[in-house]
C-alpha positions in Angstrom: 110.2 111.7 72.9 108.3 108.6 71.5 110.9 106.5 73.3 109.9 108.1 76.6 106.2 107.7 75.9 106.8 104.0 75.1 109.0 103.5 78.2 106.5 105.2 80.5 103.6 103.0 79.2 105.7 99.9 79.6 107.2 100.5 83.0 104.7 102.8 84.8 103.0 99.8 86.5 106.3 98.7 87.8 106.8 102.2 89.4 108.3 104.4 86.7 107.3 108.0 87.1 108.3 110.3 84.2 108.5 114.1 84.7 109.6 116.1 81.7 110.7 119.7 82.4 110.6 122.1 79.5 113.7 124.2 79.8 113.9 126.0 76.5 111.2 128.6 77.1 108.5 127.3 74.9 105.0 128.7 75.2 102.3 126.8 77.0 100.5 126.5 73.6 103.5 125.0 72.0 104.0 122.5 74.8 100.3 121.5 74.7 100.6 120.9 70.9 103.7 118.7 71.5 102.0 116.8 74.3 98.9 116.2 72.2 100.9 115.3 69.0 103.0 112.7 70.9 100.1 111.4 73.1 102.2 112.1 76.2 100.6 110.7 79.4 103.3 111.8 81.8 103.8 115.2 83.5 105.4 118.0 81.4 106.2 121.1 83.4 107.6 124.5 82.7 109.5 124.7 86.0 111.6 122.3 88.0 114.3 122.4 90.6 116.9 119.8 91.4 120.4 118.8 90.6 122.3 120.4 87.7 122.4 117.7 85.0 124.7 119.4 82.5 124.0 121.4 79.4 123.0 118.8 76.9 119.4 118.4 75.8 117.7 116.0 76.0 118.9 114.7 79.4 117.6 112.0 81.6 118.0 111.7 85.3 117.2 108.5 87.2 116.5 108.5 90.9 116.2 105.5 93.0 113.2 104.9 95.4 115.0 106.9 98.1 115.3 109.9 95.9 119.1 109.5 95.3 120.3 110.5 91.8 121.8 107.3 90.3 122.2 108.1 86.6 122.4 111.0 84.2 122.6 110.5 80.5 120.8 110.7 77.1 117.3 109.1 77.1 118.1 106.9 74.1 121.3 105.5 75.6 121.3 101.8 76.4 122.5 102.7 79.9 119.4 104.7 80.6 116.9 101.8 80.4 119.3 99.7 82.4 119.5 102.4 85.1 115.7 102.7 85.2 115.2 98.9 85.5 117.8 98.8 88.2 116.0 101.6 90.2 112.6 99.9 89.7 113.9 96.7 91.4 113.5 98.5 94.7 110.1 100.0 94.0 107.2 99.1 96.2 104.7 96.9 94.6 101.2 98.6 94.4 99.7 96.0 96.7 102.3 96.7 99.4 101.8 100.5 99.6 100.6 100.3 103.2 103.8 98.7 104.5 106.5 100.7 106.2 109.6 101.1 104.1 111.7 100.0 107.1 109.3 97.7 108.7 110.0 99.4 112.1 106.9 101.6 112.4 103.4 101.7 110.9 102.9 104.1 107.9 101.2 107.3 108.7 97.8 107.6 107.1 97.6 109.9 104.1 96.1 113.4 104.7 94.0 113.0 101.5 93.6 109.7 99.7 94.7 109.2 96.1 92.8 111.6 93.8 93.4 113.8 90.8 95.0 117.2 91.6 94.9 120.1 89.1 97.3 123.0 89.1 96.5 126.5 88.2 97.4 125.8 84.5 94.9 123.0 84.3 97.4 120.1 84.3 96.3 117.1 86.4 98.2 114.4 88.2 97.0 111.5 90.3 98.5 111.2 93.8 97.7 111.1 97.6 98.6 114.0 99.9 100.7 112.7 102.7 101.2 115.9 104.6 101.7 119.7 104.2 104.6 121.6 105.6 104.2 125.3 105.1 103.1 125.6 101.4 104.9 122.4 100.4 102.7 119.4 99.9 104.3 116.0 100.3 102.5 113.8 97.7 102.7 110.1 96.8 102.0 108.6 93.4 99.9 105.4 93.3 103.1 103.4 92.9 104.4 104.7 96.2 107.0 107.2 94.9 107.0 110.5 96.7 107.4 114.1 95.5 106.9 117.6 96.8 104.9 120.3 95.2 104.0 123.9 96.2 100.3 123.7 97.0 99.8 127.4 96.2 100.3 126.3 92.5 97.2 124.0 92.7 93.7 125.0 91.7 91.7 127.1 94.2 89.4 124.1 94.8 92.3 121.8 95.6 93.8 124.4 97.9 90.5 124.7 99.7 90.3 120.9 100.1 93.9 120.9 101.5 93.1 123.7 104.0 90.0 121.7 105.3 92.0 118.5 105.6 94.9 120.1 107.3 92.8 121.7 110.1 93.1 120.1 113.6 89.3 119.6 113.6 89.5 117.5 110.4 92.2 115.3 111.9 90.1 114.4 114.9 87.0 113.4 112.9 
């Protein structure tokens, strides 16, 4: 875990986003103790969905900027850092976030600009809300990487903000 903390600090400005799913059934209290003890600044979650990565723990999955799974392995393996650095070569530089990924069309404005979002468990993450489809929010980290999150799992205040922003009247203002 200290290796991930160090890697996240070193590479987050280049676009690395670390999400650590807890899959062993630990209590929220135990997870919080571990996060505090290791001074973890990245997201640790009790639930995640995605590709099956095998049975070994710990496991690292590396996705490229398009969301394609490009590597699965042990976090301490030399290949892991190589895969991460390779994936980051295509990451959008923070100053270029307004550019279209294809250059063919202008980027759609974010529904809600970059801000801190808090889930119902009190965990916070910084991102912009691009759009909402049903109860799925399409978010974007400050480095341009995108992710989806069920907005019904956000705090009541954040849900209310999203409802106001997603109304047709708000879009015309």
